[in-house]
C-alpha positions in Angstrom: 82.0 109.4 105.5 79.7 106.2 105.3 76.8 107.2 102.6 77.9 108.1 99.1 77.1 111.4 97.5 76.2 111.8 93.9 77.4 114.6 91.8 76.8 115.6 88.1 80.5 116.5 86.3 79.9 119.4 84.5 80.5 119.8 80.7 84.3 120.6 81.4 84.7 117.8 83.2 84.4 119.4 86.8 83.1 117.5 89.8 82.1 119.8 92.8 83.7 118.0 96.1 80.9 118.3 98.5 81.3 120.1 101.7 81.2 117.0 103.7 84.0 115.5 102.0 86.1 118.6 102.2 85.3 118.3 105.7 86.3 115.0 105.9 89.7 115.5 104.6 90.3 119.2 105.8 90.7 120.6 102.3 90.3 124.5 101.7 90.6 126.5 98.7 94.4 126.3 97.1 94.8 122.9 98.4 96.3 120.6 95.8 94.9 116.9 95.6 96.1 114.0 93.8 93.4 112.5 91.4 93.7 108.4 90.3 91.9 105.9 88.5 91.9 102.8 90.5 89.6 99.4 89.3 87.2 101.7 87.6 87.3 104.3 90.4 88.2 107.9 90.7 90.5 108.2 94.0 91.3 111.7 95.5 93.7 112.5 98.5 95.0 115.6 99.5 98.3 116.0 98.4 101.0 117.0 101.7 103.7 119.2 99.7 107.1 118.6 101.3 110.8 119.2 100.4 112.7 116.4 98.9 111.2 113.2 98.2 109.9 111.8 94.7 107.3 114.5 94.4 105.7 114.4 90.8 106.7 117.4 88.5 102.8 117.7 88.2 102.2 118.1 91.9 105.2 120.4 92.2 104.0 122.6 89.2 100.5 123.0 91.2 102.1 123.5 94.3 104.0 126.6 92.6 100.9 128.0 90.8 98.8 127.9 93.8 101.3 129.9 95.6 102.0 132.2 93.3 98.1 133.2 93.3 98.5 134.1 96.6 101.5 136.3 96.1 101.1 140.3 95.9 102.4 141.7 92.3 105.5 142.7 93.4 106.8 139.5 94.9 105.5 137.8 91.5 107.7 140.3 89.7 110.8 139.6 91.9 110.0 135.7 91.3 109.7 136.3 87.6 112.9 137.6 87.5 114.6 135.0 89.4 112.9 133.0 87.0 114.4 134.3 84.1 117.9 134.4 85.6 117.5 130.5 86.5 116.7 129.7 82.9 119.5 131.9 81.6 122.2 129.9 83.9 121.2 126.7 82.7 123.3 125.0 80.2 121.7 124.0 76.7 
């Protein structure tokens, strides 16, 4: 994309990502994006979540939340029980 698109920030600080930008970045609902401030600009890029490596905690949390929203309730219950068990197994 070479032409800038101007958008207004709403009262909650949100900005709609225009369709041409979503298409150029292959962004779909549920995808995770990284947002940074660089030299007076806001930079955004699609996050590629992979196992291992140095993945920021916020990216891990966003990924888990996005996946959880897609799961059926019975699977969420199973995962909740697993999470409780793992927390109890951790040593203080």
